N, C-alpha and C positions, 0 to 999 in steps of 0.2 A: 677762836675758829671753832665752828658751829661742829656738833657732833654728828657723826655718823648714824642715820636713820635705817635701821633695818626692822622690815614689819614682816611679821608669818601671816598667812592665811592658809585656813583649813575650812572645811565645810560647815561645823557647828559651833568651832573657837570654845569646845569643852576638854578636848584632850591634845591633839598633836600639836596645834600651833601653841596651844597654853604653855604644852612642854618643852617646844623648843624655845618660847620666851625664856623660860625660868633658867634653862639651862645657859643658856648664851649670855643672860644677865650673871649667873653666877662666875662667868670668866669676864664679859667685858663691862658689867653694867656700867663701872663709874666711866667706862671711855664712849660708848655707844649708846643711843637713843633707839631702846628696842620695844617693839610692841606686837599684838597679835590681835587679829581678828577673825570670823567665819563669814562666810558668803549665804550662810542659812543660818545664822545665829538666832535671828528672831523667829524662827519655826521650830526652836528648841526650849520650849518652856517648862518642861518639867524639872530641869536641873539646870544648875550655872556650871557646875563643874562636874568632869565626870570619875565617878567613885576610884577608877582606873589611874586617872591623871593624879589624883590626890594620892592612891598608893604608891605609885616610883615615885614621886616628889618626896615625899616621907621616908621611903627607902633612900634615898639618893641626898637627901639634906638639902634640897631646894625649895622645901615648903613654903619658906620665908617670899621666895621671890616667885610663885604662883600666884597669877593675877586672880582677884577675888570676884570679878565678875566677867561676864563672857561679852564681848562687843561684836556688833554686825557690822561688816565692814562698808566702809563709805569711800566715795570717789574722793575724797580729800586726803584721807589717810595714803592711799596707793600714791598721789598724785606730789605729796609730801615726801616719800620715802626716796632715800639713795637706793635703796634695794629692796625688792620685795620677792620673797620667797613662798612659794606654792606649794605645799607639802604634797601633793599628788597630783598627774597630768590631767586626771578629770577635773578635779578643782579650778585648775588653771582656765581649760576649756571654757567651764561655765561661766568664770569671773570675767572672760573676755567678752560674755554675751549681756554680763549685767553691768559693767562697770567700765567706766575710762580711763585707762593709765597706759604708762609708755611701756610696752613691751620690753624694748630692748634693757629694763631693768627687772627684768623678770627673772630668777633662777626658777626653776621646775624639778623639785625632788621626788624619790618614789617611797614616801614612806606608809607603809601600809595601815589603814583604820582597822578596828577592831574584828570585823566582818570578812576584812581580805584575808586572814589567815586561814589555814585548815580547819576545820568545824573541832578535827578531834584532839587539836592541840589543848591543854589545861590554860586556861585562864592566865594563871602567873607567866607562863612561858609566853603566851601573846603578848603581855604587858613588857615583858623583859625585853624581845625582838624588838618592839616598836621602838623602845626607848634605845636600845644599841643601833639601831636606823639615825636616831635623831641626834645622838652624841657624835656618830662617826659624822654625819651630815656637816655638824655645826661645827664640828672641828676641822673639818676641810673647807670650810667658809671662811672660819679666822684666818687658817693660813694663806685662802686666795686672797684676802683682804688685806692682810699686814703685810707681805712680801710685794714689794713692787710698787711703783708710784701710783696714783691716781691721775687719769687723763683726761682732755676734753674731748668728747667725741664730737667727729666733723663728717660731714656727706660726703659724697665720691668727686665733689669739685672743692673740696677741702674749705665749705663753708660751716662754722658751728653749728651743732644742733640743741644747744643748751643744755646739755648736761655731763657730767661726766660720770666715769668707771674705774675699777682697777683695772689697770693694764692686762693683768690675766684673763680676766671675764670679758674684757675688750677683744682681746684675741679668741676666746670661745665662742665669740658670738659674730666673727668676724667683720667687727664695724672698724671705722677709719678712724686713727687719731696720727698725732704728729710727732717726729722723733728728731734727733738732731745730730750730727756728727761733727766732728772737728780732726782737720789734720794740721798738725803740731809743727813746725820746721824753727829753726836756730836762725842766727844771723847769717852763717854759713851754709844755708841750706840743707842741713841735716835735719834727718827726720825722726820724731820721736815716736816709737811703737811701744805698744803696751802686750805683755802677754796675758791671757785671760785666767781668772783664779782658776783652781780646778776644781772647785764647788760650786762654780755659778751655773744655771741651769742650761744655757744655749751655748755650744761651742767650749767647754771647760777645758783650759789648758791651751787653747789654741793663739796664735798671735793676730791682732789686729793692728791694721797701719793706722785708722781713726779711732778717736778715742768716741763713744757713744753714748745716747741715754735717750728716754722718753723725757718729751714736753710735758714737765708736768702741771695739771691745772691751774689755769689763771697766769701761766706763764708764756711770754712770746719765745720763739725759738732762740732767739738770740740772747735773751737772759737765762734759758735754760742752758745752754752751750757753755755758758759762763759760769754757773753753778755745777756742773758735770766737771767740768775741766778741775776746778777748787776741790771737789769731794774726793774724787776717784785720783788724782795725784799732787792735788797740794798746791798748785799754783794760781795767785790770783793774778787776772787780767782785767784790764779794762774794760767796760762793755762795748767801746767801739772798737775794740781790736779786731773780734771776728769779721773775716770779710766772706759773704755769702758767694759761695763757688757754684750751688747747684741745688734746686728742690727739685725732689724725684720719687715718683709715684711707685712704691713699691708694693706689688701685691704678689705672696709667693707664701707655699706650703712647706712646712717643714716635716717630712714624712718621718723622718727619725724621733721626733717629739710631737708628731702628731696635732701640731700648732700650725694656725694660718695667720700669716701678717699683712695687716693692710697700714700702711702707713706712708705718710707724706714727710720725706727724709728731706731736711736742710741740712745740708753739708757746708761747713765753715772752713777759712783758712786762716791760722791763726800763728802770726810770727811773735815770738819772745824774743826777750830782749837778752838773753843770756844763751852762750854754748852749752855749757853744761849746770843747768839750775838745779836747787835743792828740789827733791822730789819726796814726798809724804803719802805712801799707798794707802788706798782703802782695800785692806787684803779680803775682804769679802767680793771684790770683784776683779782686784788686780792682784797679779802677783809678781811682777817685774816689768819694769821698765826699761828700754833700751834707747840710745840714739844711734841712726845710722847714717853712713855717709850715703851719697847718691849712688855710688857703685855698689854698694850692699843691697840698696835699697832694690835696684834694677835686679839684683841676682836673685832678692826676695820673689820680686813679681814674676820673674822668669821661671825660677825650680820651685817655687811654692811653700818652700823651707829654706832656714840657713842653720848651719851646722851649730849648735850652742844655744840658738836662739828659740829654735822649736819651729811648727809648721804653721801655715799663715790659715787662717781664715776661709772660707769658699767663696766669699766673695771678690774674685779675681777681678772682672771686667769691671766694676764698680768702683775698686780700687785705682785700676789703671787709668780709670778716665776720671778721677778726682784728682791724682796726680798730675796729668795732662793739664787739666784746668788750672791748676795752681801753677804752672808752667817747669814744674820739676822734670818732664819728659817733653820732648819734640817730637 
């Protein structure tokens, strides 16, 4: 598997982007391909590295990871990156005028350069505040990149656009991707439901009638739901078992989470061979699994909760539609 390519861009590539590159390398250097450049690096001929960058790198033990030379930004660097991080809004705006790159792959930070701080601040404080901004943003980037899957980005007609992003960034940028759900039933038409982990980001502790996940990059929706079922509850099913019930174009905003979701949602019906299968939970996502009779399922849909089971997730209309398409309700 190819390494994730992260490229930092500032104006001169002598200070902010070089420090961000070095700090990220100190954490993810063996896992990711990390580099930096400056859109005006060719104009800064006097020095190759800012004394401020050297001072901060020495103090924080990352001198060995600080690039020895500055690099002028080129189109192929930007076009070859999975994520491009611009250190400020003005650098991003100027880069758009100078270079060709996929803006959907861009992240814009607000890391102050030396002259952006109040003039009365001592130089040492300016350096330290800039580095705090860099470390905070880098750590947030690592968290975003490391949690959740990468997804292939599609257009509003569900056609692949030829690039991928972490699902959190896709959501932040309001880009379309694909997701998958599975309604799982037994030979006697009982329905497997799950209670979400209390530590999961969306809808913690609530009950789902379908098992869900994102379609990871390179996967088909059918391959993805087979993988999700194995990962979340430990059931191994044949790739031909899932029967497509519906493909729904889901475009919604979650005000409580300040997140927007644009997903083409493929929902499958999966009939398993056992009434009481052996379940192995993925505790990070699933707290518990129950198998409901048809009467219990109807009551859950009507009341939106069941005693000793919990409160149903909010997609009531969707659940009713899927259950009808599966033939469980008339």
